[in-house]
Every structure is written in C-alpha cells, then in structure tokens.
C-alpha positions in Angstrom: 23.8 11.5 30.7 23.7 8.2 29.8 22.5 6.8 26.3 21.5 3.5 25.0 22.4 3.3 21.0 21.7 0.0 19.0 20.1 -1.4 16.0 16.9 -3.7 15.9 15.2 -5.7 13.0 13.2 -3.0 11.4 10.5 -6.2 11.2 9.8 -6.3 14.8 7.0 -3.7 16.5 8.5 -0.4 17.8 6.5 1.1 21.0 7.0 3.9 23.0 8.1 3.7 26.5 8.3 -0.1 26.4 11.6 -1.8 27.8 14.3 -1.4 24.7 15.0 -4.5 23.2 18.3 -6.4 22.9 20.4 -3.5 21.3 23.1 -4.5 18.3 26.2 -2.3 17.0 26.0 -3.8 13.7 23.8 -5.1 11.0 23.7 -6.9 7.6 21.4 -6.1 4.8 21.5 -7.8 1.2 20.3 -5.4 -1.5 20.3 -5.1 -5.4 20.2 -2.2 -7.6 17.4 0.7 -7.8 16.0 -1.4 -4.8 15.1 -0.3 -1.1 16.1 -2.0 2.2 15.8 -0.9 5.7 17.5 -1.0 9.1 16.2 0.4 12.1 17.7 1.8 15.7 16.9 2.8 19.2 17.7 5.2 21.1 17.3 5.9 24.8 18.5 9.1 27.3 18.7 8.8 30.9 17.9 12.3 31.0 15.6 14.5 28.7 17.5 15.9 25.5 16.6 17.2 22.1 17.8 14.8 19.3 18.1 16.0 15.9 18.6 13.6 12.3 21.3 15.3 10.5 23.3 18.3 10.6 21.2 21.1 11.9 21.6 23.0 15.0 18.2 22.7 17.4 17.6 23.9 21.3 14.8 23.0 23.1 12.7 25.9 24.3 14.9 26.9 27.2 18.0 26.3 25.3 19.3 24.0 28.0 18.8 20.6 27.3 21.9 18.6 26.2 21.6 18.3 22.4 22.0 14.6 20.5 22.8 14.3 17.2 22.4 11.0 15.0 24.4 11.2 11.6 24.5 8.6 8.7 27.6 8.6 6.7 29.1 6.1 4.2 32.7 5.5 5.2 35.4 3.5 3.7 36.1 1.1 6.7 38.9 3.5 8.4 36.1 5.8 9.3 36.8 8.2 5.6 34.1 9.4 3.9 33.1 7.1 0.5 33.6 8.9 -2.4 30.9 6.9 -4.3 27.9 6.2 -2.3 25.9 3.1 -3.7 22.6 4.7 -2.7 20.6 7.1 -0.8 20.1 7.2 3.1 17.4 9.1 5.0 16.5 9.0 8.3 13.0 9.1 10.1 12.1 9.5 13.4 9.6 6.8 13.8 6.0 8.2 14.9 3.7 7.1 17.3 0.2 6.2 17.4 -2.8 4.4 19.5 -3.0 0.8 18.8 -6.2 -1.3 19.4 -4.7 -2.6 22.2 -4.0 0.9 23.9 0.0 0.4 23.1 1.7 3.7 21.6 2.8 1.8 18.4 5.5 3.0 16.2 4.3 3.4 12.4 4.3 7.0 11.3 7.9 7.9 9.6 7.8 11.7 10.6 9.9 14.4 8.5 10.7 16.2 11.9 14.5 16.5 12.2 14.1 16.5 16.2 12.2 15.7 18.9 12.8 16.0 22.7 13.5 12.9 24.0 11.6 12.1 27.5 14.2 10.5 29.6 14.3 6.7 30.3 12.0 6.5 26.7 13.0 4.6 24.0 12.8 6.0 20.4 13.0 4.3 17.1 15.0 5.6 13.9 14.0 4.0 10.8 17.1 3.8 8.4 16.4 3.7 4.7 18.6 2.5 1.8 17.8 3.6 -1.7 20.5 1.9 -4.4 21.1 3.6 -7.6 20.5 1.4 -10.8 24.6 1.7 -11.8 25.7 1.0 -8.3 29.2 -1.2 -8.2 28.4 -4.8 -6.4 30.2 -5.0 -3.3 30.2 -4.6 0.6 29.4 -1.0 2.1 29.5 0.5 5.3 27.0 2.7 6.7 28.2 3.8 10.1 25.3 5.5 12.2 27.2 8.0 14.5 25.8 9.5 17.6 27.1 12.7 18.8 26.5 14.8 22.1 26.8 18.4 23.1 26.1 20.6 26.2 25.8 24.2 26.1 28.8 25.6 23.9 31.1 23.0 23.9 32.1 21.1 21.0 30.5 17.9 20.0 31.6 14.6 21.8 31.2 11.4 19.6 29.5 9.1 22.0 28.6 6.1 20.3 28.3 4.6 16.6 26.7 1.5 14.9 27.7 0.3 11.2 25.2 -1.1 8.6 27.0 -3.6 6.3 25.1 -2.7 2.6 25.9 -5.9 0.4 24.9 -4.7 -3.0 24.3 -7.6 -5.4 24.3 -7.7 -9.2 20.6 -8.0 -9.7 19.0 -4.8 -10.8 15.0 -3.8 -10.1 13.0 -2.4 -12.7 11.4 1.1 -11.7 8.3 0.4 -9.6 6.2 1.6 -12.9 7.2 -1.5 -14.5 6.8 -3.9 -11.6 5.0 -7.4 -12.4 3.4 -7.3 -9.2 -0.2 -5.9 -9.5 -0.5 -3.5 -6.7 -3.8 -1.5 -6.3 -4.6 0.6 -3.3 -7.9 2.3 -3.9 -8.2 6.3 -3.5 -10.2 8.2 -2.0 -10.1 11.5 -3.7 -12.7 13.2 -1.9 -11.7 12.2 1.5 -8.2 13.9 1.1 -10.1 17.2 0.2 -12.5 17.0 3.4 -9.7 16.3 5.4 -7.5 19.3 4.8 -10.2 21.7 4.6 -10.0 22.6 0.9 -12.5 22.8 -1.8 -13.1 20.0 -3.5 -11.1 19.9 -7.0 -9.9 23.3 -6.3 -6.2 23.7 -7.2 -5.5 22.9 -3.4 -6.7 19.9 -3.8 -5.2 18.9 -7.2 -1.6 19.6 -5.2 -2.7 17.2 -2.8 -3.6 14.5 -5.1 -0.3 14.9 -7.2 1.9 14.3 -3.6 0.0 11.4 -3.3 0.0 10.1 -6.1 3.6 10.2 -6.7 4.0 8.5 -3.1 1.7 6.1 -4.3 3.6 5.2 -7.5 7.0 4.7 -5.3 5.3 1.0 -4.8 4.6 0.7 -8.0 0.8 1.2 -7.7 -1.2 0.5 -10.9 -4.5 1.5 -11.3 -6.0 5.0 -10.4 -9.5 5.0 -9.1 -12.4 6.6 -11.0 -15.7 7.4 -8.6 -18.3 7.1 -11.3 -21.3 8.1 -9.1 -22.2 9.7 -5.8 -21.5 7.7 -2.2 -21.0 4.4 -4.2 -20.0 2.4 -0.8 -22.7 4.7 0.9 -20.0 6.1 3.4 -18.9 2.8 4.5 -22.1 2.9 6.7 -21.1 6.2 8.7 -25.2 6.8 8.8 -25.2 4.3 11.0 -22.4 5.1 13.8 -23.9 7.9 15.3 -21.3 7.8 18.7 -18.7 8.7 15.9 -20.2 11.4 13.2 -18.1 11.2 10.3 -19.3 11.7 6.6 -17.2 9.2 4.8 -18.5 9.7 1.1 -16.7 9.8 -2.1 -18.4 11.8 -5.2 -18.8 11.4 -8.9 -15.8 12.9 -10.6 -18.4 13.4 -13.6 -20.6 16.1 -13.9 -23.7 15.4 -15.6 -26.7 18.1 -16.5 -29.9 17.6 -18.1 -30.7 19.9 -20.6 -34.0 21.6 -21.2 -35.3 18.5 -23.9 -34.2 16.2 -21.0 -31.5 14.9 -22.8 -28.0 14.2 -20.5 -24.6 16.1 -20.9 -21.5 14.8 -19.1 -18.5 16.9 -18.3 -15.3 14.9 -18.0 -12.7 17.2 -17.2 -12.4 16.1 -13.4 -12.4 12.9 -14.0 -9.9 13.2 -17.2 -7.7 15.5 -15.0 -7.7 12.5 -12.5 -6.2 10.0 -15.2 -3.6 12.4 -16.5 -2.3 13.5 -13.0 -2.1 9.3 -12.2 -0.5 8.7 -15.3 2.2 11.5 -15.4 2.8 10.1 -12.0 3.4 6.6 -13.8 0.2 5.4 -12.8 -1.4 4.5 -16.2 -2.2 0.5 -16.1 -5.9 0.7 -15.0 -8.7 2.9 -14.9 -10.5 1.5 -12.2 -14.5 2.7 -12.3 -16.0 2.5 -8.9 -19.9 3.0 -8.6 -21.4 1.6 -11.6 -21.6 -2.2 -10.4 -22.8 -3.4 -6.8 -22.9 -0.1 -5.2 -23.6 -0.5 -1.5 -26.3 -0.2 0.6 -30.0 -0.7 0.2 -30.6 0.8 3.1 -28.5 3.9 2.6 -31.5 4.4 -0.4 -31.5 4.8 -4.2 -33.0 7.6 -6.4 -33.3 4.9 -9.2 -36.8 3.9 -9.6 -36.9 0.5 -12.2 -33.1 -0.9 -11.5 -32.1 -3.1 -8.4 -28.2 -1.4 -7.9 -28.8 1.2 -5.1 -26.5 3.6 -7.7 -26.8 7.3 -7.2 -25.7 9.8 -9.6 -26.3 13.4 -8.7 -27.6 15.7 -12.3 -27.8 19.4 -12.8 -31.8 20.2 -14.3 -31.4 22.9 -16.6 -35.3 22.9 -16.8 -35.7 23.5 -13.3 -32.6 25.3 -12.2 -32.1 22.1 -9.6 -29.9 19.3 -8.5 -32.0 16.0 -9.0 -30.6 12.7 -9.3 -30.8 9.8 -12.2 -34.2 8.1 -11.7 -34.6 5.7 -14.7 -32.6 2.7 -16.1 -33.1 4.6 -19.5 -31.4 7.6 -18.4 -28.6 5.2 -16.4 -28.2 3.9 -19.8 -27.4 7.3 -21.3 -25.0 8.1 -18.8 -23.2 4.7 -19.3 -23.0 5.2 -23.1 -21.3 8.8 -22.4 -18.7 7.5 -20.5 -18.2 4.4 -22.6 -17.6 7.0 -25.7 -16.0 9.2 -23.8 -13.0 6.4 -22.7 -12.9 5.5 -26.5 -12.4 8.3 -27.2 -9.3 9.2 -25.3 -8.0 6.2 -25.8 -8.8 4.7 -22.6 -11.0 2.1 -23.4 -8.7 -1.1 -22.9 -7.2 0.0 -19.6 -11.3 0.6 -17.9 -12.6 -1.5 -15.5 -15.7 -1.6 -14.4 -15.1 -2.9 -10.6 -17.4 -4.0 -8.0 -16.4 -4.1 -4.5 -17.9 -7.2 -2.6 -21.2 -7.6 -4.5 -23.4 -10.0 -2.0 -26.4 -11.5 -4.4 -25.4 -13.3 -7.7 -28.4 -13.3 -9.2 -28.6 -9.2 -8.8 -24.9 -9.1 -9.8 -25.7 -11.1 -13.2 -28.9 -8.8 -13.8 -26.7 -5.7 -13.3 -23.7 -7.1 -15.6 -26.4 -8.2 -18.3 -27.7 -4.3 -18.2 -23.9 -2.8 -18.8 -23.4 -5.4 -21.6 -26.3 -4.5 -23.6 -24.7 -0.8 -23.5 -21.5 -1.6 -24.5 -20.7 -5.7 -25.1 -16.6 -5.1 -24.9 -17.1 -3.7 -21.0 -14.0 -5.2 -19.2 -15.1 -6.0 -15.3 -13.5 -6.3 -12.6 -14.9 -8.0 -8.8 -13.7 -8.1 -5.4 -15.6 -10.7 -3.8 -15.7 -11.5 -0.3 -18.3 -14.5 -0.6 -16.8 -17.9 -2.1 -19.7 -19.0 -4.1 -19.4 -16.1 -7.1 -16.0 -17.7 -8.2 -17.6 -20.9 -7.9 -20.4 -19.2 -10.0 -18.4 -19.6 -13.4 -19.1 -15.8 -14.0 -16.9 -15.4 -17.5 -18.1 -12.0 -17.9 -15.7 -11.4 -15.7 -12.1 -10.7 -16.4 -10.7 -9.4 -13.4 -10.5 -11.5 -10.1 -9.8 -10.1 -6.5 -10.7 -12.8 -3.9 -10.1 -12.1 -0.2 -7.7 -14.6 1.4 -10.8 -16.8 3.0 -12.0 -17.0 -0.4 -8.8 -17.8 -2.1 -7.8 -20.7 0.0 -11.1 -22.0 0.6 -11.3 -24.2 -2.6 -7.5 -24.5 -4.1 -8.4 -26.9 -6.9 -11.3 -24.2 -7.8 -8.4 -21.1 -7.2 -6.0 -22.9 -9.6 -8.5 -23.5 -12.4 -9.9 -20.2 -11.9 -6.6 -18.2 -12.4 -6.0 -20.5 -15.3 -9.0 -19.2 -17.3 -8.5 -15.6 -15.9 -5.1 -15.6 -17.3 -5.9 -17.5 -20.7 -8.3 -14.9 -20.9 -6.0 -11.7 -20.5 -7.1 -11.2 -17.1 -5.7 -10.9 -13.5 -5.8 -12.7 -10.1 -5.1 -10.6 -7.2 -6.3 -11.2 -3.3 -6.7 -8.7 -0.7 -7.4 -8.2 3.0 -9.2 -5.7 4.7 -11.4 -5.7 8.0 -10.6 -9.4 8.0 -8.6 -12.0 8.3 -7.0 -11.0 11.5 -3.7 -12.2 10.6 -1.7 -12.0 7.9 -2.7 -8.2 7.7 -1.9 -4.6 7.6 -3.5 -3.5 11.0 -1.0 -0.7 13.5 -1.2 -4.6 15.8 0.1 -6.2 13.2 3.7 -7.5 13.3 5.7 -5.5 10.1 6.8 -8.7 8.4 3.1 -9.3 7.7 2.8 -6.7 5.2 6.5 -7.7 3.9 4.7 -11.4 3.5 2.4 -10.5 1.2 4.7 -10.1 -1.8 6.0 -13.7 -0.9 2.2 -15.1 -0.3 1.4 -13.6 -3.9 4.2 -15.1 -5.6 3.6 -18.3 -3.8 -0.4 -18.3 -4.5 0.7 -18.5 -8.5 -1.3 -15.0 -9.0 -0.3 -11.4 -9.9 -1.0 -8.8 -7.6 -2.4 -7.5 -4.2 -5.7 -4.9 -3.5 -6.4 -3.1 -0.3 -9.3 -0.7 0.0 -8.0 1.9 1.5 -4.2 4.2 0.7 -5.6 7.1 2.8 -8.6 7.4 4.4 -8.1 9.0 7.6 -10.5 8.9 10.9 -11.1 12.3 11.9 -8.4 12.1 14.4 -5.8 10.0 12.9 -3.1 10.7 15.3 -4.8 10.2 18.6 -7.8 8.0 17.3 -6.7 6.2 14.2 -9.8 3.4 14.6 -12.9 4.9 13.2 -15.2 1.4 13.1 -12.2 -0.6 12.2 -8.9 -1.6 13.7 -6.8 1.1 13.9 -4.4 1.0 10.5 -7.2 -0.4 8.1 -8.0 3.2 6.6 -4.7 4.1 5.9 -1.4 3.3 4.8 0.5 7.1 4.6 -0.4 9.4 7.0 -1.4 12.9 6.3 1.4 15.5 6.7 0.8 19.1 7.5 2.4 20.3 4.3 -0.1 18.6 2.1 2.4 15.6 1.6 2.1 12.2 2.9 4.1 10.9 5.7 4.8 7.0 5.1 4.6 4.5 7.9 6.5 1.3 8.4 3.7 -0.4 7.1 4.2 1.5 3.7 7.8 0.8 3.5 7.4 -2.9 4.1 4.6 -3.0 1.5 7.3 -1.4 -0.7 9.7 -4.0 0.0 6.7 -6.8 -0.8 6.7 -5.7 -4.0 10.2 -5.6 -4.6 10.7 -9.3 -3.3 7.8 -10.4 -5.9 9.7 -9.1 -8.3 13.1 -11.1 -7.1 11.1 -14.2 -6.7 9.5 -13.7 -9.9 12.7 -13.0 -12.2 14.1 -16.3 -10.5 11.1 -18.3 -11.3 11.6 -17.2 -15.0 15.1 -18.2 -15.2 14.5 -21.3 -13.7 11.7 -22.0 -15.9 14.2 -21.3 -18.7 17.1 -23.3 -18.1 18.2 -26.0 -21.1 19.5 -28.8 -18.7 16.4 -30.5 -17.2 18.6 -31.5 -14.2 19.8 -27.7 -13.6 16.3 -26.7 -13.5 15.3 -29.4 -11.5 17.7 -28.7 -8.8 17.7 -25.0 -8.7 13.6 -25.1 -8.8 14.4 -27.7 -5.5 16.3 -25.2 -4.1 14.1 -22.5 -4.7 10.8 -24.7 -2.8 13.2 -25.2 -0.3 13.7 -21.5 0.4 10.3 -20.4 0.5 9.4 -23.1 2.5 11.4 -21.3 5.5 8.6 -18.5 5.2 5.3 -20.1 4.1 5.2 -23.0 6.6 2.7 -25.0 4.4 2.6 -27.3 2.0 -0.3 -26.2 -0.3 -2.8 -23.2 -1.1 -5.8 -25.1 0.4 -4.0 -25.6 3.8 -2.9 -22.0 4.0 -6.1 -21.4 6.3 -6.3 -19.0 9.0 -9.9 -20.2 10.1 -7.9 -23.8 11.3 -4.2 -22.7 12.0 -1.8 -19.7 14.1 0.8 -17.5 12.3 3.2 -19.9 13.6 1.7 -22.8 11.8 1.5 -20.9 8.3 4.3 -18.3 8.2 7.7 -17.4 9.9 7.2 -15.2 12.9 10.7 -14.5 13.1 11.8 -11.2 10.9 14.9 -12.6 10.7 13.5 -15.3 8.8 12.8 -13.2 5.6 16.2 -11.7 5.4 18.1 -15.1 5.3 15.9 -16.0 2.7 15.7 -13.3 0.4 19.6 -13.1 0.5 19.5 -16.9 -0.4 16.9 -15.7 -3.5 19.1 -13.1 -4.7 22.5 -15.5 -4.6 20.5 -17.5 -6.9 19.8 -15.0 -8.8 23.3 -14.2 -9.4 24.5 -17.4 -10.4 21.9 -17.5 -13.0 22.9 -14.4 -14.5 
C-alpha cells in the first residue's frame, strides 16, 4: 500500500477527494505562552485502510483492512520523548460537509478516533497545540508519526513529519480577559429543538453548559437573553414553505397576569442562564434581545397601541388561558419589572437592550423614548446595517455594531462616532452576516478570512466583532447546511452526538483571530508608552509596515468590498499571516 503523508498550510481549504496538494515534511509555528497554534496534515492511501489517531486499536467491520495509526509526540531532536512538553497536542479528523459550490468542504473537527479511508481520497488531520502559561521559551519538535499494520504483524514505521514550534517569551491572558470583544449570539431554544429535549429541562441545561464552555474558549463576552417571543420572527421561516423549519426563539421570562390584572414575572430561567454563562467565564455583558426593533411587521404583533411588533406570552389566571401582552401600559409594567430585577441582582450595569438591524430611524427613536420613560439609565446596543443610523446622531446608543459596509462607507463618520462612543464608555464593534461575500465565515470562505477578523478589528481601531449565530444549525446540518442562508452562516460549531459542540476550522481560526488581536493591541500599547520619541516613531513605522503586508489598503474608507476584490484588500496567501505574526511577536519580545 502506498501512502502519502505530509503537512499543508492550515489556512487553506480542505476538499474531500480532490487532488492532494504539494505536501511538506516540516512546518514552523510561532507560538506564545497560554495560546494556541495550528498545523494540518493530509493522508492518502492507495487502498482502503482503517486510520486511527492516537494509541487505540481499531478494526473495520471485516477486521481485514490494513491499519494506519497517527501519533503526535514531542521529541528532543534525537527521537526521544521530551520530558517537559510546552503544551497539549490534540489531533482531529477534519469532517466534510457540502458547501454552496457543491464541494465537500473540510470544516468540522470530529471527535472520532478512527475513520475508514477510501482508496486514493485525501483526508485532512487538524493539529492543535495549546501552550502552557509557564512554557519555557525555545524551539520544540513535534513529530507526527505514521505507522502501518496488517493482520497480526508488528507495526511498521511508515512515515514521519515534524512541526517546529517556537515558543516566545510572550504570554497571553486567559480568554475571559481578552480585550477583543467577541460577541456571538446564542440560540438556546434551537439547541433544545435540535437535540429534541424539553426546553429548560436539565438535559437542556447540560447542553447550554457544554456550549457555553466552548464559547468561553474564544473569549466570548456576552450572554444572549431573549426577553420576548420570536424576536427575529423565525428569520422569516414562515415564508420558506419549500424548506419547513420552525426557527423561533422564546422568552426566558415567565409572565403571569393575576386575578387583578397585574403582571408577575418569573426570572428563574433568565437568572440561571446568566449564572451559567458567568460560571463559564462569560460575564461582561447581558445582551437582552426582543424589547427593541423586533422583527417583522408581516409576522404580526399582539400589541394594539405600540409600533414595535413585540410578542410576550402571558398566562392569565382569571381565564386559565395563555394570552399576550396587548397594551403599551402592560408592556411598560413588564419592562419595569425586568429592570428592577436586573438592579436587584446587581446586573443592571452589564445589561444592554439590543436591537438587530432596525430599519426605520423615526420608529426606533419613538421606541427608545418609550423605554427611557420607564428607566432613564437604560443602556442600548445596536447592530445596524443602514449607514443612515450612524449619521443620525443617536446619542442614546452606548454600543454600536455596524456591518462592514456601514463601517467603511464614511471613514470620517466612523472615526468620529468611535471617538464619541469611547468617550462615553461604550464600545464600537462590527459584524458580517449574509453579506458581504468576503471577507466572511461561510463554508466556501478561505479559512484565513476568519483569521483576518482580528487584524481588521485592530486596524479599524475598534473593540470587537459580532456574529449573529454561534450555533443555530439548519435542520440537516451535515448534509444540507445551507438553509435560506449560505452554508456555514448559521453556525461556527457543529452539534456533537454527545451533546457537546464539535469545533470547526472556522471556529479555530476565530480563536486565533482573537489572540492575534491581543498581540497587536499589546504591541500598540507598548509602542505608545515609549518615552524615546525617535524609538517610538521607528517602532510605529515598523508595525505599520508589517500590517500593510496583511491589509493592503491605506485607509478605512478604502476598504470597500463593493469596489475591490479580496487580493486588493487583504493578503490571500495564508502564509503571509504566519510571517507577519512572527514579526509582531518578535517586536513584542524586543519591547519586553
């Protein structure tokens, strides 16, 4: 049996069954302490075989196929095991799902140890290296050894490639302490629906705990709290009869109307949700969805005297039936109880009343005024896809999250608004979703476009990145991941069969983006603090020159995806990001 075994750039896309790219027998990674770096390998066998990652024995169902085993081992350069490893290594088969071009695209990082490999098909292996906080600086050799065994013969060493991991004397904070403001919205109802468990049952809470723990590894800052029913109107799922899918989120607050007509709220679920995420390290923000700019008028609203189509189910004790809040006054009573509860729990300062892509400025103002009349100190956050919202001088908005097109349409406006937001203690982030085509996080997007997000956020001079879906899966995620939206737009992690998330190449790259933002911002702070003006100017010039090798335009207003192609905006060679990253780390060590 002939076997091809070698390394490729993890920033390239993987395709099942396509021609094997040029493989290398060595690779170099520049790592920092308490961080993560990645490599990737490809295996192709001339006949079917069972391949296993690690040390366990595996057979195919016949027990007769040749067995291939891949093992990662830190060595001292002479092939002997290293006594003090700089970090943890994990290997994952890259799973394939169909993208929008009809290709089987490598994205999911599987937990299965063994796969039966088809003859002459290429399979990718993802190599994750997580360095320790106290790892000694130096160059470490990671061997990726391949062994072959037939029947009851002894294993034979068939091939080996190596990754040189240089650990630099730079230490990243823990993810919860990243300055990169990562905000991936969570769809908790969808998780219960997908796994077919009762909403807010203990089985549902175990799912939430597992997905929150994984989300925290990327430095997530906010918990998504839905405070009304169907705030996104199911993403218009009611208008897609050819693909039936009830894509609704529901209120985390239980609401009762007592015999006297007064509202009473049960915050048990909401509280547990906030506490669960805080226990995972996600405790910077409580993002309340559904009280401002609810979607869509066409879906309807039970409110009789209020412009926002807010839907809040309520149990009426007088009738013994469920109804909805129907008046502005009753809505105000509900919001007042929510505000009072947040204050009583000490959460009010962290809470943001969030709106997702409102379309009517004047209606938006009316709703803001109503909410302000209930509580003048409410904090608002807006994800906007209409540039006119940014130009409307909405001083009531503390945190702004424009989409990429709105962010870059008027560079002077963006800079002014960012300065004003920071002056009043708010944050400026950005997002991509269904648009633009690039840079984005679709299955058909090159992985380096996700990595680029950290570089762009730093270069834009803003605080973070938002994405509308962390894990919202189509009905058949594995075979038809594109429901209404491009494949991959609905999720960054996959639903594991054990109730835990499966990572993806895109999610791994977003973790890397967050860490590289930290490196860039740390370097900027060090350069800014230099007392020697000449040295400061020199280092700033060197930093600018480095970033210009990744971001190819000179000004925010020139980053126009409606006017330029990817190669005119940013580096499309994934190797460029590794080269510049290494130089950024070296500058950091010089300024230590």
